[in-house]
C-alpha positions in Angstrom: -12.2 -0.2 -23.6 -9.8 1.6 -25.9 -6.1 1.1 -25.1 -4.5 4.3 -23.8 -1.0 4.7 -25.1 1.3 6.9 -22.9 4.2 8.4 -24.9 7.3 9.2 -23.0 8.7 12.4 -24.5 12.1 14.0 -23.8 10.9 17.4 -25.0 8.2 18.8 -27.3 9.9 17.9 -30.6 8.0 14.6 -31.1 4.9 15.3 -29.1 2.7 16.5 -32.0 3.6 13.5 -34.2 3.0 11.1 -31.2 -0.5 12.6 -30.7 -1.2 12.3 -34.4 -0.1 8.7 -34.2 -2.5 7.9 -31.4 -0.9 8.8 -28.0 -3.5 10.0 -25.5 -1.2 10.8 -22.6 2.3 12.3 -22.6 4.9 11.6 -19.9 7.1 14.7 -20.2 10.7 14.5 -18.9 14.3 15.4 -19.7 17.4 13.3 -20.0 16.0 10.0 -21.0 19.5 8.6 -21.2 19.5 8.5 -17.4 15.9 7.4 -17.1 14.3 10.9 -17.1 14.6 14.0 -15.0 12.4 17.1 -14.4 11.7 19.0 -17.6 12.2 22.8 -17.8 9.6 25.4 -17.0 9.3 26.3 -20.7 9.0 22.8 -21.9 6.2 22.1 -19.4 4.4 25.3 -20.4 4.7 24.5 -24.1 3.5 21.0 -23.7 0.4 22.0 -21.6 -0.4 24.7 -24.1 -0.3 22.3 -27.0 -1.9 19.3 -25.3 -4.7 20.7 -23.3 -6.8 22.0 -26.2 -6.5 18.6 -27.8 -7.6 16.8 -24.6 -4.2 15.1 -24.1 -3.0 14.5 -20.6 0.5 15.7 -19.6 2.2 13.8 -16.8 5.4 15.6 -15.7 8.5 13.9 -14.2 9.7 15.2 -10.8 13.3 13.9 -10.4 16.3 16.1 -9.8 19.0 13.8 -11.3 19.8 10.4 -12.7 21.1 7.6 -10.6 19.4 6.0 -7.7 16.1 7.2 -6.1 17.4 8.0 -2.6 17.4 11.7 -2.2 19.2 14.2 0.0 17.4 16.9 1.8 18.5 19.5 -0.8 17.2 17.3 -3.6 13.9 16.8 -1.8 13.6 20.6 -1.7 14.1 20.7 -5.5 11.5 18.0 -6.0 8.9 19.9 -3.9 9.6 23.0 -6.0 9.5 21.2 -9.3 6.1 19.6 -8.3 4.7 23.0 -7.3 5.9 24.6 -10.6 4.4 21.8 -12.7 1.0 22.1 -10.9 1.1 25.9 -11.4 1.6 25.3 -15.1 -1.5 23.2 -15.4 -0.2 19.6 -15.8 -2.6 16.7 -15.5 -0.3 14.9 -13.1 3.2 14.2 -11.8 5.6 11.3 -11.9 8.1 10.5 -9.1 9.6 7.7 -7.1 11.4 7.9 -3.7 13.2 5.2 -1.9 15.3 4.8 1.2 18.3 2.3 1.5 20.3 0.7 4.2 22.7 -2.3 4.4 20.3 -4.4 6.4 17.2 -4.0 4.3 18.2 -2.7 0.9 15.8 -0.5 -0.9 12.5 0.4 0.6 9.7 2.9 -0.2 10.4 6.3 1.3 6.9 6.4 2.9 7.2 9.8 4.6 8.5 11.8 1.6 6.2 10.0 -0.8 3.3 10.9 1.3 4.4 14.5 1.4 4.7 14.7 -2.4 1.3 13.0 -2.9 -0.1 15.6 -0.5 1.4 18.4 -2.5 -0.2 16.9 -5.7 -3.6 16.4 -4.1 -3.9 19.5 -1.9 -5.7 22.6 -3.3 -3.0 24.5 -5.2 -3.4 27.7 -3.2 -2.5 25.6 -0.1 0.8 24.6 -1.6 2.4 28.0 -1.6 2.0 28.4 -5.4 0.7 31.6 -7.1 -2.3 30.5 -9.1 -1.8 32.5 -12.3 -5.1 31.1 -13.5 -4.1 27.5 -12.9 -6.7 25.0 -11.6 -6.7 24.3 -7.9 -7.9 20.8 -8.5 -5.7 17.8 -7.4 -3.5 16.2 -10.0 -2.8 12.6 -10.7 0.3 10.7 -9.4 2.3 8.0 -11.0 5.0 6.3 -9.0 7.7 5.5 -11.5 10.1 2.6 -12.1 11.9 3.2 -8.8 9.4 0.6 -7.9 11.4 -2.0 -9.8 14.3 -1.5 -7.4 12.2 -3.1 -4.6 12.2 -6.8 -3.9 8.9 -8.8 -4.1 7.5 -8.4 -0.6 8.6 -4.7 -0.6 6.8 -4.2 -3.9 3.6 -5.6 -2.4 4.0 -3.4 0.7 4.6 -0.4 -1.6 1.4 -1.1 -3.5 -0.6 -1.1 -0.2 1.0 2.2 0.9 0.6 3.9 -2.5 -3.0 2.8 -2.9 -3.9 4.1 0.5 -2.2 7.5 -0.3 -4.4 7.8 -3.5 -1.7 7.3 -6.1 -3.3 6.4 -9.4 -0.7 4.2 -11.0 2.6 2.5 -10.7 4.9 2.4 -13.8 6.8 -0.8 -13.8 8.7 -3.1 -16.1 7.9 -6.1 -13.9 11.6 -6.9 -13.6 15.1 -5.4 -13.7 16.0 -2.9 -16.5 17.2 -4.5 -19.6 15.1 -7.7 -19.3 12.7 -8.4 -22.1 9.1 -7.3 -21.2 7.8 -10.7 -22.3 10.0 -12.3 -19.7 8.2 -10.3 -17.0 4.6 -11.0 -17.9 4.0 -13.4 -15.1 5.3 -10.9 -12.5 3.2 -8.1 -14.0 0.2 -10.4 -13.7 1.0 -11.0 -10.1 1.3 -7.2 -9.4 -2.0 -6.5 -11.2 -3.7 -9.2 -9.2 -2.3 -7.9 -5.9 -3.3 -4.3 -6.7 -6.8 -5.6 -7.4 -8.0 -2.3 -8.9 -6.8 -0.2 -6.0 -4.4 1.5 -8.4 -3.4 0.8 -12.0 -0.2 -1.2 -12.9 1.2 0.6 -15.9 3.5 -1.7 -17.9 6.5 0.1 -19.6 10.0 -0.3 -21.0 10.3 -2.6 -24.0 6.7 -1.9 -25.2 6.5 -0.6 -28.8 3.9 0.1 -31.4 4.6 -3.4 -32.7 3.9 -5.4 -29.5 1.7 -3.1 -27.4 -1.6 -4.7 -28.4 -0.3 -8.1 -27.6 1.2 -7.0 -24.3 -2.0 -5.3 -23.3 -4.1 -8.3 -24.2 -1.8 -10.7 -22.4 -2.1 -8.6 -19.2 -5.7 -7.4 -19.6 -4.6 -3.8 -19.1 -6.0 -0.7 -20.7 -2.9 1.6 -20.7 0.7 1.1 -21.6 3.8 3.3 -21.6 6.8 3.7 -23.8 9.1 5.9 -26.0 8.1 3.9 -29.0 4.5 3.2 -28.1 3.2 4.8 -31.3 4.7 4.7 -34.8 6.2 8.1 -35.7 6.6 9.1 -39.3 
């Protein structure tokens, strides 16, 4: 199976070159300096218009700000609306991650809000309070992003169970804390892949480049990888 390279793009500037260099899926976001936030209406619209005729998938970030992944009620309203807008504009899928936190347990998956957002991604579009404007009503894919890496081991396994049962397609993970070399996390990534057991995809990311992507994919026996440097741009 051909390796799918997902290119993380901050805007449309480098998307055409990334596709030319072999990217088959685009994760579209803004503000990569803080890990990515929701892109604008116009950027999503432009990306879909460019990518769809070329059979390139567009996954759109749904995140109202940088920082942690514990969201206020007002921020949750923003995320609901960003997801609805992205669907109305014809994206292939959405990318988000939602946690809760307390002193006793640390970070945990926000199961209720995650289930709600997955429901908005999977429900017929006309049931989500979105004007159709010619957009498909079909469900869109969901990636749970690197908020996953804030969870401890047992919580990660619980999150995989919950996300798989909800119908989430993939989890984007570095396999360890941000800043650690990806090669140092291969054993943990293998454990996560084995635990997921095909129920959803474990998508390795962060520290994967066009220079090491083939080796990483082969070492993990995966068929898709993610990164801002996953293809060589000219």
